[in-house]
C-alpha positions as CSV (number, residue, x, y, z in Angstrom):
1,M,0.2,0.0,-0.4
2,S,1.5,3.8,-1.0
3,K,2.1,7.3,1.4
4,P,-1.0,9.8,0.9
5,K,0.4,12.2,-0.8
6,F,1.1,15.3,1.2
7,T,-0.3,18.3,0.9
8,L,0.8,21.3,1.9
9,D,-2.9,22.4,3.0
10,P,-3.7,20.3,6.5
11,K,-6.6,19.7,7.6
12,P,-9.0,22.4,9.1
13,T,-10.2,19.7,11.7
14,F,-8.4,16.4,13.2
15,D,-9.7,14.8,15.4
16,L,-8.0,14.0,18.9
17,K,-7.6,11.5,21.7
18,V,-7.4,13.2,25.4
19,P,-7.2,11.7,28.3
20,V,-9.6,12.8,30.6
21,P,-8.6,12.6,34.4
22,V,-11.8,11.1,36.6
23,P,-11.2,10.9,40.8
24,G,-10.6,7.2,42.0
25,E,-10.9,6.0,38.4
26,G,-7.4,7.7,36.8
27,F,-8.5,8.5,33.3
28,T,-10.8,7.5,30.6
29,E,-10.2,9.0,27.3
30,I,-12.8,11.1,25.2
31,T,-12.2,11.7,21.4
32,L,-12.3,15.7,19.9
33,T,-12.7,16.5,17.1
34,C,-10.8,19.9,16.2
35,R,-9.8,22.5,14.7
36,Y,-6.3,22.9,12.6
37,R,-4.3,26.4,13.2
38,N,-2.1,27.6,11.2
39,R,1.1,29.4,13.2
40,T,-0.3,32.4,13.2
41,Q,-3.8,31.3,13.6
42,F,-2.3,29.5,16.7
43,E,-0.3,32.2,18.5
44,Q,-3.6,35.0,18.2
45,F,-5.6,31.6,19.3
46,L,-3.1,31.6,22.3
47,D,-3.2,35.7,23.3
48,E,-7.3,35.0,22.7
49,I,-7.9,32.5,25.0
50,K,-6.4,34.3,27.5
51,E,-10.0,36.9,28.7
52,K,-12.3,32.8,28.1
53,T,-13.7,30.6,30.2
54,N,-12.3,26.5,30.6
55,S,-15.3,26.1,28.3
56,E,-15.3,28.7,25.9
57,I,-11.2,28.1,24.8
58,V,-13.1,23.8,24.5
59,M,-14.6,25.1,22.3
60,L,-12.4,27.5,20.6
61,V,-10.3,24.4,20.3
62,A,-13.3,21.9,19.3
63,T,-16.2,21.5,16.8
64,G,-17.2,17.9,19.1
65,W,-16.6,15.0,19.9
66,N,-17.3,11.0,21.4
67,V,-18.9,11.9,24.4
68,D,-22.4,10.4,25.1
69,A,-24.1,14.5,24.5
70,E,-24.0,17.1,22.2
71,F,-21.8,19.2,21.6
72,N,-22.7,22.3,22.7
73,E,-21.4,24.7,25.3
74,G,-23.7,24.1,28.4
75,N,-22.6,20.6,27.7
76,V,-18.9,22.1,27.8
77,E,-19.5,23.7,31.1
78,K,-20.6,20.4,32.6
79,L,-17.3,18.6,31.6
80,V,-14.6,21.1,32.9
81,E,-17.0,21.3,35.8
82,N,-17.0,18.0,36.8
83,Y,-13.7,17.5,35.6
84,M,-11.4,19.9,37.0
85,G,-8.3,18.6,34.9
86,S,-10.4,18.2,31.8
87,A,-9.4,21.8,30.7
88,S,-6.4,21.9,31.5
89,S,-5.8,18.4,29.3
90,I,-7.4,19.4,26.7
91,V,-5.7,22.5,25.1
92,G,-1.9,20.7,26.6
93,A,-3.5,17.7,23.9
94,Y,-4.1,20.3,21.1
95,A,-0.8,22.2,21.4
96,E,1.0,19.3,21.8
97,E,0.0,18.0,18.4
98,L,-0.9,21.0,16.8
99,M,3.3,21.6,17.4
100,K,4.1,17.6,17.0
101,V,7.7,16.7,16.6
102,R,8.4,13.3,15.6
103,E,10.3,11.4,18.9
104,K,13.5,9.7,19.0
105,N,13.3,6.3,19.7
């Protein structure tokens, strides 16, 4: 099977698996559909989130998820309220994915 061609125009969204801390249970993984941002857009995003709430930041990062609830601001607020480490886990995984550097084995 041949490798897919590399393109200079990334897809507008991508799926990202994020570990969400669940008290007393460790972590559970959710999959978010995230917005792609180029370097300039990501820098603007970092400036913009300084004045945002955790749920607003997650809404800027993602467009959907595999959670058994509709992806909307109310449910995102419920996620970040009930699982305190979720917003930082999501933003950290998102930033890492956008700036991913190949790890040496």
